[in-house]
C-alpha positions in Angstrom: -15.1 -29.2 18.0 -18.4 -26.9 18.0 -18.6 -23.1 18.5 -19.7 -23.5 21.6 -17.3 -25.4 22.5 -14.0 -23.3 20.8 -16.2 -20.2 22.9 -15.4 -21.9 26.0 -11.7 -22.9 25.1 -11.3 -19.4 24.3 -12.9 -17.9 27.4 -10.7 -20.3 29.7 -7.3 -19.7 28.0 -7.7 -16.3 27.9 -9.1 -15.3 31.4 -7.9 -16.2 35.2 -10.5 -16.5 38.1 -8.8 -18.6 40.5 -5.8 -18.2 41.6 -4.1 -20.9 44.3 -1.1 -23.1 45.7 -2.0 -26.4 47.5 2.1 -27.0 48.1 1.9 -30.7 48.4 5.6 -30.7 48.5 8.3 -30.6 51.6 10.9 -28.4 49.9 9.2 -25.8 47.8 9.9 -22.1 48.9 8.8 -20.1 46.1 6.1 -21.3 43.7 4.7 -19.1 40.4 1.5 -19.2 39.8 1.6 -20.5 35.9 -0.3 -17.4 33.9 1.8 -17.6 31.2 -0.5 -15.5 28.3 -3.8 -15.7 30.0 -5.0 -12.6 31.9 -6.5 -12.1 35.3 -9.9 -11.5 35.1 -11.2 -8.4 37.0 -12.7 -9.6 40.1 -10.5 -13.1 40.5 -10.6 -14.8 43.8 -6.8 -15.0 45.1 -6.8 -17.8 48.3 -3.6 -17.4 50.2 -4.0 -20.6 52.8 -2.1 -20.4 56.4 1.9 -21.0 55.9 1.8 -18.7 52.4 2.4 -15.1 51.3 1.3 -13.9 47.7 3.1 -11.4 46.4 2.1 -9.5 42.7 4.4 -8.1 40.7 4.3 -6.0 37.6 6.8 -5.3 35.2 9.4 -6.5 37.1 8.4 -4.3 40.6 6.5 -5.5 43.6 3.0 -4.3 43.7 0.5 -5.9 46.5 1.7 -8.7 48.9 -1.3 -10.8 50.9 -1.3 -12.7 53.6 -3.4 -15.4 54.5 -6.8 -15.4 53.5 -9.3 -15.1 50.5 -9.2 -11.8 48.2 -11.6 -10.4 45.7 -8.8 -8.5 43.4 -10.7 -5.3 42.4 -9.5 -1.4 42.4 -10.1 -1.6 45.9 -7.7 -4.1 47.6 -4.5 -3.8 44.9 -4.0 -0.1 46.0 -0.5 -0.9 45.0 -1.1 -1.9 41.7 -3.9 0.3 41.0 -1.2 3.2 41.4 1.3 1.3 39.3 -1.3 0.8 36.6 -2.6 4.1 36.6 -6.0 3.1 37.7 -7.8 6.6 39.4 -11.5 4.7 38.9 -12.8 1.0 38.8 -11.7 -0.5 35.7 -12.9 -3.7 34.0 -10.6 -5.0 31.8 -8.5 -8.3 32.6 -4.7 -7.4 33.4 -2.1 -9.1 33.7 0.6 -9.2 36.6 3.0 -12.4 38.0 1.7 -13.8 41.4 4.4 -15.4 43.4 3.4 -18.2 46.6 5.9 -17.5 49.5 5.9 -20.6 51.6 6.2 -19.2 55.2 6.6 -22.4 57.2 9.5 -23.7 58.9 12.0 -25.5 56.9 13.1 -28.9 59.1 16.1 -31.2 59.7 18.9 -29.4 56.8 22.0 -31.1 57.7 25.6 -29.1 57.7 28.7 -31.0 57.9 32.8 -30.2 57.3 33.3 -31.5 53.7 37.2 -31.4 54.9 38.4 -31.6 58.2 38.9 -28.2 59.8 42.5 -27.5 61.1 42.8 -26.2 64.7 45.3 -26.2 67.9 43.8 -28.0 70.6 45.4 -27.1 74.0 46.3 -30.6 75.2 46.7 -32.1 72.2 48.2 -29.2 70.1 47.2 -29.2 66.0 44.3 -31.7 65.4 41.9 -31.9 62.5 38.3 -31.8 63.4 35.3 -32.8 61.6 31.8 -31.6 63.0 28.4 -32.1 61.4 24.2 -31.2 62.5 21.1 -29.7 61.7 19.2 -26.7 61.9 15.6 -24.7 60.6 14.8 -21.9 58.8 12.0 -19.7 57.4 11.2 -17.0 54.9 11.3 -13.8 56.9 8.6 -11.7 56.9 9.5 -9.5 54.4 9.3 -12.3 51.6 10.5 -9.7 48.7 13.7 -9.5 50.4 14.1 -13.1 49.7 12.8 -13.4 46.3 15.6 -10.4 45.2 18.7 -11.5 47.1 18.1 -15.1 46.4 15.1 -16.4 44.3 15.2 -13.5 41.5 12.7 -14.6 38.7 13.0 -18.2 39.0 9.4 -19.7 39.3 10.1 -22.8 41.5 12.9 -22.5 44.0 13.7 -25.2 46.5 15.4 -25.8 49.5 18.3 -27.6 47.5 19.3 -23.9 45.5 20.4 -22.1 48.5 21.8 -25.1 51.4 24.8 -24.7 49.5 25.2 -21.3 50.5 24.0 -21.2 54.0 26.5 -24.0 54.2 29.6 -21.9 53.9 28.1 -19.3 56.3 27.8 -22.0 59.4 31.1 -23.6 58.7 33.1 -20.5 58.6 31.1 -19.2 61.7 31.7 -22.6 63.4 35.7 -22.8 62.5 36.3 -19.5 64.0 34.1 -19.7 66.8 35.7 -23.4 67.6 39.3 -21.6 67.1 38.2 -18.8 69.8 36.1 -20.7 72.3 39.7 -22.6 72.9 37.5 -25.5 74.1 39.6 -28.6 74.6 38.6 -31.4 72.7 37.9 -33.9 75.8 35.4 -30.9 76.7 33.5 -30.1 73.3 30.8 -32.9 74.2 29.8 -30.7 77.4 29.4 -27.7 75.4 27.3 -28.8 72.4 24.5 -26.4 73.9 26.4 -23.6 74.4 27.9 -23.8 71.1 24.8 -24.5 69.2 22.8 -21.5 70.6 26.2 -19.2 70.6 26.5 -20.0 66.6 22.6 -19.5 66.0 22.8 -15.8 67.3 26.2 -15.0 65.5 24.4 -16.4 62.4 21.4 -15.0 62.6 22.6 -11.5 60.3 24.1 -13.5 57.7 20.7 -15.6 57.2 18.6 -12.0 57.5 20.5 -10.2 54.8 18.9 -13.0 52.8 15.5 -12.5 54.0 15.9 -16.0 56.0 15.0 -16.3 59.7 17.6 -19.3 61.4 14.8 -20.7 63.4 16.8 -23.8 64.9 20.5 -24.7 64.7 22.1 -27.5 66.4 25.9 -29.2 66.8 25.7 -32.8 66.7 28.8 -33.9 67.0 32.3 -32.6 66.7 34.8 -35.6 66.1 38.5 -36.2 66.1 40.7 -38.2 63.5 40.5 -42.2 63.7 43.7 -42.6 64.8 43.8 -40.1 67.3 40.6 -41.3 68.9 42.4 -45.1 69.0 45.8 -43.4 71.2 42.8 -41.9 73.3 41.4 -45.3 73.5 44.4 -47.3 74.4 45.1 -44.4 77.5 41.9 -44.7 78.8 42.4 -48.6 78.4 45.8 -48.0 80.8 43.6 -45.8 82.9 41.1 -48.5 83.7 43.6 -51.2 84.4 45.6 -49.0 86.9 47.7 -51.2 88.8 50.0 -53.1 86.3 50.8 -56.1 88.8 47.3 -57.4 89.8 46.0 -57.3 85.7 49.7 -59.3 85.3 48.5 -61.8 87.5 45.0 -62.1 86.7 46.0 -62.3 82.8 48.3 -65.0 83.5 45.8 -67.1 85.9 43.7 -66.6 83.1 46.3 -68.2 80.4 46.8 -71.3 83.3 42.9 -72.0 82.8 42.8 -72.0 79.5 46.2 -74.2 79.3 44.2 -77.1 81.4 40.9 -76.5 79.5 43.0 -77.1 76.4 46.5 -79.7 77.5 47.1 -80.4 73.7 48.7 -77.4 73.7 47.2 -75.9 70.1 47.7 -72.0 70.6 49.3 -69.8 68.4 53.4 -69.2 68.8 52.7 -65.6 69.9 50.3 -66.6 72.3 52.8 -69.3 73.8 55.5 -66.8 73.7 53.3 -64.2 76.0 52.2 -67.0 78.2 55.9 -67.8 78.7 57.0 -64.3 79.7 54.3 -64.1 82.1 55.0 -67.1 83.5 58.3 -66.5 83.7 57.5 -62.9 85.2 54.8 -64.4 87.6 57.7 -67.3 88.7 60.2 -64.7 89.8 57.4 -62.8 91.7 56.5 -65.7 93.6 60.2 -66.4 94.0 60.9 -63.0 95.7 57.7 -63.8 97.7 59.5 -67.0 98.9 62.4 -65.4 99.9 61.0 -63.0 101.6 58.9 -65.2 104.0 62.4 -67.3 104.4 64.4 -63.8 105.2 61.6 -63.0 108.4 62.3 -66.3 109.5 65.8 -66.4 109.2 66.9 -62.8 109.9 68.6 -62.5 106.6 68.7 -59.1 105.1 65.7 -59.0 102.2 66.8 -58.8 97.9 67.8 -55.1 96.8 64.5 -53.1 95.7 63.8 -53.6 92.4 64.3 -50.6 89.7 60.7 -48.9 88.9 60.5 -49.8 84.5 59.0 -47.5 82.5 56.6 -47.4 79.4 56.7 -44.3 77.4 54.4 -43.9 74.5 55.7 -43.0 71.1 53.7 -42.1 68.3 50.8 -43.0 70.0 52.0 -46.4 70.9 53.6 -48.2 74.4 57.0 -49.1 74.0 59.2 -50.6 77.3 59.5 -51.1 80.0 63.1 -49.0 80.0 65.0 -48.9 83.5 67.0 -45.3 84.3 70.0 -46.3 83.0 67.9 -46.7 79.4 66.0 -43.9 79.5 68.8 -41.5 80.5 70.7 -43.2 77.3 67.6 -42.7 75.3 67.9 -39.2 76.4 71.6 -38.4 75.4 70.2 -39.5 71.4 67.3 -37.5 71.6 64.7 -40.2 71.7 63.5 -39.6 75.5 62.9 -35.7 76.1 60.9 -33.8 79.1 57.5 -34.0 76.3 57.9 -37.6 76.1 54.5 -39.6 78.2 55.3 -42.2 81.1 54.0 -44.3 82.5 55.0 -47.0 85.6 53.1 -48.9 88.2 51.2 -46.4 90.5 50.6 -44.2 88.4 47.2 -43.0 87.5 47.9 -41.9 84.1 50.3 -41.4 81.8 52.0 -37.9 82.7 54.8 -35.8 80.7 58.1 -37.3 81.9 59.3 -33.7 83.3 56.5 -34.4 85.6 57.9 -37.2 87.1 60.5 -36.0 89.7 62.6 -39.3 89.2 62.7 -38.6 85.6 63.1 -34.9 85.8 66.7 -35.3 87.2 67.7 -37.1 83.6 67.5 -34.1 81.7 69.7 -32.1 83.9 72.5 -35.1 82.7 72.6 -34.6 79.4 75.3 -33.2 78.2 74.6 -29.7 75.9 75.4 -29.9 72.1 79.2 -29.3 71.3 80.5 -26.1 70.3 81.1 -25.1 66.9 83.6 -25.4 65.1 86.5 -22.8 65.6 87.3 -21.5 61.6 
């Protein structure tokens, strides 16, 4: 290398005259200008683009802050640094200072969610475990020094990954507390997601502000129940859709007859054949009763005695039964059937607690009290 090349290299290594940040990443919040041992030239050009703020730090102290624009670094436009350095008049020497570029754009579509289910007391289902997830957006507040001081520190490159875990902890704590205090039933949460989102965004404002961050958007996208609870709800919904069990049974029987006619070889499974036989016997009994009723009308004979109601009982989310009143009374005496047990019978639109059914509530009055303790 010739003498001129050495002089040029020495000049480039010693003096910096252009300071700028071209951000090509979606998640970088702070970027420190790589000065290393170089000195910034008096009169250097500082370019701060839109969605950026430049902060000068001198020996660990915040100095001047520059908003978007182009600046020539001189005594006139560096009042804080000039005071710290004791420059009463203009200076011609290079100087050393750290330049931090802070992104002021919004950071979008950041995810949050519960790592583990949150235990809550639901007004309808009792204690349940819920999971939730959603998204949020934030940006650095108008005072970037607060974020540098409280979060980034002296990190030369700071991204959203460095703070997401802490923000998620804030969100989960606030979400759990708010959902527990709201007393909203699990089945009504879907109709209150907008209200939840707005209330939680306002509640999180103070926590985020202490870190030098403004939360610009917060969304609760979904709150879900455990899989076994959802399966029980699906069954409950199915029973409500079926409605009239007798009509449903007739339809199933007619459908099985059609399938049998199309498959006369009888290649169905044993379980399917047994179910078909049971449904056939039930249908045959109903048809016989109808024929006897018609004959009774013609011969003026008394009609058959009315059939006793049969009730289905939900046990651990599973349908059992049907049971008649005598069977239910025996189950009540054994403690296997209580006023809180959910029941369903033909004509009911949904499952209800046994205590709400007049015919069944009488059973519990006839259950003998526990025996007295032995005499010592």
